[in-house]
C-alpha positions in Angstrom: 81.4 -151.2 217.4 82.9 -152.8 220.3 86.3 -152.8 218.9 86.4 -149.2 217.9 87.4 -148.1 221.3 90.3 -150.3 221.5 91.6 -149.2 218.1 91.7 -145.6 219.2 94.1 -146.2 222.1 97.4 -144.6 221.4 100.3 -146.8 221.1 103.2 -146.7 223.6 106.4 -145.1 222.1 109.4 -146.9 223.4 112.9 -145.8 222.9 114.5 -149.1 223.3 115.0 -149.6 219.4 116.4 -146.2 219.0 118.8 -146.8 221.9 119.8 -150.1 220.6 120.7 -148.6 217.3 122.8 -145.7 218.9 124.7 -148.3 220.8 125.3 -150.3 217.6 126.5 -147.2 215.9 128.9 -146.3 218.7 130.3 -149.9 218.8 130.9 -149.7 214.9 132.6 -146.4 215.3 134.9 -147.6 218.1 135.9 -150.7 215.9 136.5 -148.3 213.0 138.6 -146.1 215.1 140.6 -149.3 216.2 140.9 -150.1 212.5 142.3 -146.7 211.5 144.8 -146.5 214.2 146.1 -150.1 213.5 146.3 -149.3 209.9 148.3 -146.0 210.6 150.7 -147.9 212.7 151.1 -150.6 210.0 151.7 -148.0 207.3 154.4 -146.4 209.4 156.4 -149.5 209.5 159.5 -149.4 207.6 160.2 -151.8 204.6 162.9 -153.6 206.6 160.2 -154.3 209.5 157.9 -155.6 206.7 160.7 -157.8 205.4 161.5 -159.0 208.8 158.0 -160.3 209.4 157.7 -161.7 205.9 154.9 -159.7 204.6 154.3 -157.1 202.0 153.3 -153.5 202.7 150.3 -154.2 200.4 148.8 -156.4 203.1 148.3 -153.7 205.6 144.6 -153.1 204.9 144.0 -156.9 205.1 145.8 -157.3 208.3 144.1 -154.5 210.0 140.8 -155.6 208.8 141.1 -159.2 209.9 142.7 -158.1 213.3 139.9 -155.7 214.2 136.8 -157.2 212.6 137.9 -160.9 212.4 136.8 -161.4 208.9 
């Protein structure tokens, strides 16, 4: 049983994967906050403003999503 000693060694716990997930969550939350702020701004535009730019108020969600997330 020469390998039994090597199997009993404790594994090192690294916090890098957890820190990476936390950073991804923070970045996603920041993007979502930007999306909500832009959407609020677009929804506060008057119908005349929408007519001036040649778009419909129904496009507000799509415009905000494409602007923030780029999809």
